C-alpha positions in Angstrom: -25.7 17.5 19.0 -23.6 16.4 16.2 -24.4 19.6 14.2 -23.1 21.3 17.4 -20.0 19.3 17.8 -19.2 20.1 14.0 -19.0 23.8 15.1 -16.5 23.3 18.0 -14.4 20.5 16.4 -13.4 20.9 12.7 -12.4 17.3 12.5 -15.9 16.2 13.1 -17.7 15.3 10.0 -21.5 14.7 9.2 -23.1 12.3 6.3 -26.2 13.8 5.4 -28.6 12.7 3.0 -31.8 14.9 2.0 -31.1 16.8 5.2 -31.0 14.1 7.7 -27.8 13.0 9.2 -27.2 9.2 8.7 -23.7 9.0 10.1 -20.6 11.0 11.6 -17.0 10.5 12.4 -13.9 12.2 13.3 -11.6 12.7 10.5 -7.6 13.0 10.9 -6.2 15.8 9.2 -3.5 13.6 7.6 -5.9 11.1 6.3 -7.8 13.8 4.6 -4.6 14.9 2.6 -4.9 11.4 0.6 -7.8 13.1 -1.5 -5.5 15.9 -2.5 -2.3 13.9 -3.2 -2.9 13.4 -7.0 -3.8 17.1 -7.6 -1.5 18.9 -5.1 1.4 16.9 -4.1 3.4 19.9 -3.2 0.5 21.3 -1.0 0.3 17.9 0.8 4.0 18.0 1.4 3.5 21.8 2.5 0.6 20.9 4.9 2.7 18.0 6.3 6.0 20.3 7.0 8.0 17.9 4.7 10.9 19.7 3.4 12.3 19.1 0.0 15.9 18.5 -1.0 17.9 17.5 -3.8 19.1 14.0 -2.8 19.4 10.9 -5.0 18.0 7.8 -3.1 18.7 4.3 -4.8 15.8 2.4 -3.1 12.1 1.9 -3.8 9.1 2.2 -1.6 9.1 -0.3 1.2 5.5 -0.8 0.8 4.6 -0.7 -2.8 8.0 -1.9 -3.9 8.0 0.6 -6.8 10.8 3.2 -7.8 9.5 6.8 -7.3 10.8 10.2 -7.9 10.4 12.0 -5.5 10.3 9.6 -2.6 10.2 10.4 1.0 12.9 9.3 3.4 12.0 9.1 7.0 14.4 9.9 9.7 15.2 6.2 10.0 16.5 6.3 6.3 13.8 4.1 5.0 12.1 5.1 2.0 8.3 5.5 1.2 6.5 6.8 -1.7 3.9 9.5 -0.2 0.6 7.7 -1.3 1.9 4.5 0.2 3.3 6.4 3.4 -0.4 8.1 4.0 -2.3 5.2 3.1 -0.3 3.2 5.9 -0.8 5.8 8.2 -4.6 5.8 7.6 -4.8 2.1 8.3 -2.7 2.2 11.4 -3.3 5.9 12.8 0.3 6.2 13.8 3.6 7.5 12.3 6.0 4.7 12.8 8.2 3.1 10.1 6.6 -0.2 8.9 9.9 -1.7 8.5 12.0 -0.8 11.7 9.1 0.4 13.8 10.8 3.7 14.6 8.3 6.5 15.2 8.6 9.8 13.3 6.7 12.9 12.9 6.3 13.9 9.4 8.1 17.3 9.9 11.2 15.3 10.4 10.7 13.4 7.0 12.6 14.5 3.6 11.2 14.6 0.2 14.2 13.5 -1.9 14.1 14.7 -5.5 
């Protein structure tokens, strides 16, 4: 049954060892992008529909507290590095600002360079 679910639901993933299914899970598209982040930053931005603009932002990532360039600005104007933002999403499974709790969509965010 698990193999059949994989054919109709692309987010359903199996873990196999020696041809035997030992586990399964539903994978979220956004958390999948974490694995691509180091090698394909621009591709991850594209997949999330985050647009890039030239804008100086004088604040650090709210999560890791490090300065980043580029940095992602949410519609509420709080800033996060993309790595922290995606990891926060992976843990909480919601697109919500950690600081003010405002819900957002990734296509509403801006990549500030």
